[in-house]
TORGUMI-508134 format. One record per residue (C-alpha): residue number from 1; x, y, z; residue in three letters. Coordinates in Angstrom, 1 decimal. Layout:
<recs>
+------+--------+--------+--------+------+
! resi !      X !      Y !      Z ! resn !
+------+--------+--------+--------+------+
!  NUM !      X !      Y !      Z !  ALA !
...
+------+--------+--------+--------+------+
</recs>
This chain:
<recs>
+------+--------+--------+--------+------+
! resi !      X !      Y !      Z ! resn !
+------+--------+--------+--------+------+
!    1 !  128.7 !   84.2 !  101.7 !  MET !
!    2 !  126.5 !   85.6 !   99.0 !  ARG !
!    3 !  124.7 !   88.9 !   99.0 !  ASP !
!    4 !  121.3 !   88.2 !   97.4 !  ARG !
!    5 !  119.6 !   91.5 !   98.1 !  THR !
!    6 !  119.1 !   92.5 !   94.5 !  ASP !
!    7 !  117.7 !   89.0 !   93.6 !  GLU !
!    8 !  115.2 !   89.2 !   96.5 !  VAL !
!    9 !  114.1 !   92.7 !   95.4 !  ARG !
!   10 !  113.8 !   91.7 !   91.8 !  GLU !
!   11 !  111.3 !   89.0 !   92.8 !  HIS !
!   12 !  109.1 !   91.6 !   94.5 !  GLY !
!   13 !  109.9 !   90.9 !   98.1 !  PHE !
!   14 !  109.2 !   94.0 !  100.1 !  THR !
!   15 !  108.5 !   93.2 !  103.8 !  ASP !
!   16 !  109.3 !   90.7 !  106.4 !  HIS !
!   17 !  107.2 !   89.7 !  109.4 !  VAL !
!   18 !  109.0 !   88.1 !  112.3 !  LEU !
!   19 !  106.9 !   86.3 !  114.9 !  VAL !
!   20 !  108.5 !   85.0 !  118.1 !  CYS !
!   21 !  107.5 !   81.4 !  118.9 !  THR !
!   22 !  110.4 !   80.9 !  121.4 !  ASN !
!   23 !  109.8 !   78.7 !  124.4 !  GLY !
!   24 !  112.0 !   78.2 !  127.3 !  ARG !
!   25 !  112.1 !   76.2 !  130.5 !  ASP !
!   26 !  112.2 !   79.0 !  133.1 !  SER !
!   27 !  110.1 !   81.1 !  135.4 !  GLU !
!   28 !  109.9 !   83.9 !  132.8 !  TYR !
!   29 !  107.2 !   84.4 !  130.2 !  ALA !
!   30 !  107.8 !   83.2 !  126.7 !  ASP !
!   31 !  106.0 !   83.7 !  123.4 !  CYS !
!   32 !  105.5 !   79.9 !  122.9 !  ALA !
!   33 !  103.2 !   79.8 !  125.9 !  GLU !
!   34 !  101.7 !   83.2 !  125.0 !  ALA !
!   35 !  100.1 !   82.0 !  121.7 !  ASP !
!   36 !  103.2 !   82.7 !  119.5 !  GLY !
!   37 !  102.5 !   79.7 !  117.2 !  PRO !
!   38 !   98.9 !   80.7 !  116.8 !  ALA !
!   39 !  100.0 !   84.3 !  116.1 !  VAL !
!   40 !  102.3 !   82.9 !  113.4 !  TYR !
!   41 !   99.4 !   80.9 !  111.9 !  ASP !
!   42 !   97.2 !   84.0 !  112.0 !  ALA !
!   43 !   99.8 !   86.1 !  110.2 !  VAL !
!   44 !  100.4 !   83.6 !  107.4 !  THR !
!   45 !   96.6 !   83.1 !  107.0 !  SER !
!   46 !   96.0 !   86.8 !  106.7 !  TRP !
!   47 !   98.7 !   87.2 !  104.1 !  LEU !
!   48 !   97.6 !   84.1 !  102.1 !  ARG !
!   49 !   94.1 !   85.4 !  102.0 !  ASP !
!   50 !   95.5 !   88.5 !  100.2 !  ARG !
!   51 !   97.8 !   86.6 !   97.9 !  GLY !
!   52 !  101.0 !   88.1 !   99.2 !  VAL !
!   53 !  102.4 !   85.4 !  101.5 !  PHE !
!   54 !  105.9 !   84.4 !  100.2 !  TRP !
!   55 !  105.6 !   86.5 !   97.2 !  SER !
!   56 !  105.8 !   90.1 !   98.5 !  ARG !
!   57 !  105.9 !   89.3 !  102.3 !  VAL !
!   58 !  108.1 !   86.7 !  104.0 !  HIS !
!   59 !  107.2 !   85.5 !  107.4 !  VAL !
!   60 !  109.6 !   83.8 !  109.9 !  ALA !
!   61 !  109.3 !   82.2 !  113.3 !  GLU !
!   62 !  112.0 !   83.5 !  115.5 !  THR !
!   63 !  113.6 !   82.9 !  118.8 !  SER !
!   64 !  113.4 !   85.7 !  121.4 !  CYS !
!   65 !  112.9 !   89.2 !  120.1 !  LEU !
!   66 !  113.4 !   90.6 !  123.6 !  GLY !
!   67 !  109.8 !   91.7 !  124.2 !  LEU !
!   68 !  108.7 !   88.8 !  126.3 !  CYS !
!   69 !  105.3 !   88.8 !  127.9 !  SER !
!   70 !  102.7 !   86.4 !  129.2 !  ALA !
!   71 !  100.1 !   88.5 !  127.5 !  ASP !
!   72 !  101.0 !   87.7 !  123.9 !  GLY !
!   73 !  103.7 !   87.2 !  121.4 !  ALA !
!   74 !  106.3 !   89.6 !  120.0 !  ALA !
!   75 !  106.1 !   90.6 !  116.3 !  VAL !
!   76 !  108.5 !   92.7 !  114.3 !  ALA !
!   77 !  107.9 !   94.1 !  110.8 !  ILE !
!   78 !  110.8 !   95.1 !  108.6 !  HIS !
!   79 !  112.1 !   97.2 !  106.9 !  PRO !
!   80 !  109.4 !   99.3 !  108.6 !  ARG !
!   81 !  111.2 !   98.9 !  112.0 !  ASN !
!   82 !  107.9 !   98.3 !  113.8 !  ARG !
!   83 !  107.9 !   96.3 !  117.0 !  TRP !
!   84 !  104.9 !   94.9 !  118.9 !  TYR !
!   85 !  104.4 !   92.9 !  122.0 !  SER !
!   86 !  101.4 !   91.2 !  123.6 !  ASP !
!   87 !  100.0 !   90.2 !  120.2 !  VAL !
!   88 !   97.3 !   87.6 !  120.3 !  ARG !
!   89 !   95.9 !   85.8 !  117.3 !  PRO !
!   90 !   92.8 !   88.0 !  117.3 !  GLY !
!   91 !   95.0 !   91.1 !  117.1 !  ASP !
!   92 !   96.6 !   90.1 !  113.9 !  VAL !
!   93 !   94.0 !   91.3 !  111.3 !  PRO !
!   94 !   94.0 !   94.8 !  112.7 !  ALA !
!   95 !   97.7 !   94.9 !  113.2 !  LEU !
!   96 !   98.5 !   93.8 !  109.6 !  LEU !
!   97 !   95.7 !   96.0 !  108.1 !  ALA !
!   98 !   97.2 !   99.0 !  109.9 !  ASP !
!   99 !  100.7 !   98.2 !  108.6 !  GLU !
!  100 !   99.9 !   96.9 !  105.1 !  PHE !
!  101 !   96.4 !   98.2 !  104.4 !  GLY !
!  102 !   93.2 !   96.1 !  104.5 !  PRO !
!  103 !   94.0 !   94.3 !  101.3 !  GLU !
!  104 !   97.8 !   94.4 !  101.7 !  ALA !
!  105 !   98.2 !   97.1 !   99.1 !  SER !
!  106 !  100.7 !   99.2 !  101.1 !  ASN !
!  107 !  103.6 !   96.9 !  100.8 !  LEU !
!  108 !  107.1 !   98.2 !  100.4 !  GLY !
!  109 !  106.1 !  101.5 !  102.1 !  VAL !
!  110 !  108.9 !  103.1 !  104.0 !  ARG !
!  111 !  108.7 !  103.2 !  107.8 !  PRO !
!  112 !  106.5 !  105.6 !  109.6 !  ARG !
!  113 !  108.3 !  108.5 !  111.2 !  GLY !
+------+--------+--------+--------+------+
</recs>
């Protein structure tokens, strides 16, 4: 095991957006069927348009974040410790602008209290 925290910070990484795209074969809602993959695409597009995707902000598709809903995907933003459910692709610009600023200039900001 290697601790690479300092290396990641030295390269300017400040934030991590996790988007649930988990699907399951059951009677319960899952993010895959609630536009999770499209939410992931919307997040990466928004960040790319601002030049911060995979430079300052990393994005990852995840399995279940425990906020399952048929109304949209679950998204977590760290280290801000922000958790969202029911996120649709059309919600992404406002959500990320609120978290990171309209031009993603509020990166690395500590969590809101």
